[in-house]
C-alpha positions in Angstrom: 129.4 89.3 100.6 129.1 93.4 101.2 131.1 95.6 98.8 134.1 97.3 100.6 135.4 100.9 99.6 138.9 98.9 98.5 136.8 97.1 96.1 136.1 99.9 94.0 139.8 101.3 94.0 140.9 97.9 92.5 138.4 97.9 90.1 139.3 101.6 89.4 143.1 100.6 89.3 142.9 97.6 86.7 140.2 100.3 84.7 143.3 102.9 84.6 146.4 100.6 84.6 145.2 97.3 82.6 146.0 94.2 83.3 148.0 93.8 86.7 149.0 90.8 88.5 147.6 90.6 92.0 151.5 91.2 93.6 151.5 94.5 91.2 147.9 94.7 92.5 148.4 94.4 96.0 151.7 97.0 96.0 150.7 99.4 93.6 147.5 100.1 96.3 148.8 99.3 99.8 147.1 96.3 100.2 148.2 92.9 101.2 147.9 89.9 98.3 145.3 88.4 100.0 143.2 91.8 100.7 143.7 92.8 96.4 142.4 88.5 96.3 139.9 89.5 98.4 138.7 92.7 96.6 139.2 91.5 93.3 136.7 88.6 94.4 134.0 91.2 95.8 134.4 93.1 92.7 133.6 90.6 90.2 130.1 89.1 92.9 128.8 93.1 92.5 129.8 93.1 88.5 132.6 95.7 88.3 135.1 93.4 87.3 134.5 90.5 84.6 135.4 87.3 85.2 139.0 87.8 83.6 139.8 90.8 86.0 139.3 93.3 83.1 137.2 96.3 84.3 133.3 96.3 83.5 133.6 100.0 82.5 130.0 100.9 82.5 129.4 99.7 85.9 132.2 100.9 87.7 131.3 104.3 86.1 127.4 103.6 86.9 128.4 102.6 90.5 130.6 105.9 91.0 128.4 108.4 89.2 125.1 107.0 90.8 126.4 105.0 94.3 129.2 106.0 95.6 128.3 109.0 97.8 125.4 106.5 99.4 127.6 103.5 100.0 130.6 105.4 101.2 129.7 109.0 102.3 132.4 111.6 102.9 133.3 111.4 106.5 135.0 114.7 107.3 136.7 116.3 110.7 139.2 118.2 112.3 141.6 120.5 110.8 144.8 118.3 109.9 147.8 118.2 107.7 147.3 115.7 104.8 146.8 115.5 101.0 144.4 117.8 99.1 141.5 115.8 97.7 138.3 116.3 96.1 138.2 120.4 94.3 141.5 120.9 96.1 143.2 118.9 93.8 143.8 118.2 90.1 142.1 118.5 87.8 139.2 120.6 90.0 142.1 122.3 91.4 142.1 124.5 88.0 138.8 124.9 87.6 137.8 125.9 91.0 138.7 128.5 93.5 138.9 127.8 96.9 136.7 129.9 99.1 137.3 131.2 102.6 136.5 127.6 103.9 139.4 125.0 104.8 140.3 122.7 101.7 139.4 118.9 102.1 142.6 116.8 102.9 143.2 113.3 103.4 144.9 113.0 106.8 148.4 112.2 105.9 151.4 113.0 108.3 153.3 113.5 104.7 150.8 116.0 103.8 152.2 119.5 102.0 148.3 121.0 102.8 146.4 122.0 105.8 142.9 121.8 105.5 139.5 119.8 106.9 140.0 116.1 107.2 138.3 114.2 104.4 138.8 110.5 105.6 139.4 108.7 101.9 137.9 105.5 100.3 140.1 103.7 102.5 143.1 104.1 104.6 146.4 103.7 102.7 144.9 105.2 99.6 147.2 108.3 100.3 150.3 106.1 99.7 148.9 104.8 96.6 147.8 108.4 95.2 151.4 109.2 95.6 152.4 106.2 93.2 150.2 106.8 90.9 148.8 110.0 89.5 146.1 109.0 87.4 145.0 106.8 90.4 145.1 110.0 92.6 143.2 111.7 90.4 140.4 109.5 90.2 140.1 109.0 94.0 139.5 113.2 94.2 137.2 113.0 91.5 135.0 110.4 93.4 135.9 112.5 96.8 133.9 115.4 94.7 130.6 113.1 94.2 131.0 111.8 97.8 131.2 115.0 99.3 131.0 118.0 97.0 128.7 120.7 95.8 126.5 120.5 92.5 129.3 122.1 90.4 132.0 120.2 91.9 130.0 117.1 91.4 129.4 117.8 87.9 132.9 118.6 86.6 134.0 115.4 88.4 131.7 113.3 86.8 132.7 114.5 83.4 136.4 114.1 83.9 135.4 110.5 86.0 133.9 109.4 82.5 137.1 110.3 80.5 139.4 108.5 82.5 137.2 105.4 83.2 136.5 105.0 79.5 139.9 105.7 78.4 
């Protein structure tokens, strides 16, 4: 059983939102109920969730800080319209000024920015992020770890430790 990107997102959602039913989890992440159930099962097998679907915050943080960029590397592409991510979104956008390079964006027809395509952890991440600003912040910080420079990664690490640990 291999960990999929949405399994990490499910574990993150449970860490930041608390206990949710499978229906609530699926709806909030734009997944089907069966996808949410399978993601919980894989996250438990990987040690990111405990038997009672409670987040294993230490394991989630360890994986995010030390493994996510290797397990789910950043995939960049052409200029597109989308949602800002990594250093171009809060909270890092308040700390890092964009240079002359295009900002990273998740491709999204409803997006308000133009920049370099940066594929999100899972396809429906933009929809889920629009519905939950805390999840959006987490996913953007993870993108900074996945594809950012050293300063971006260090700042993202600090913010993620606070978010995941509550």
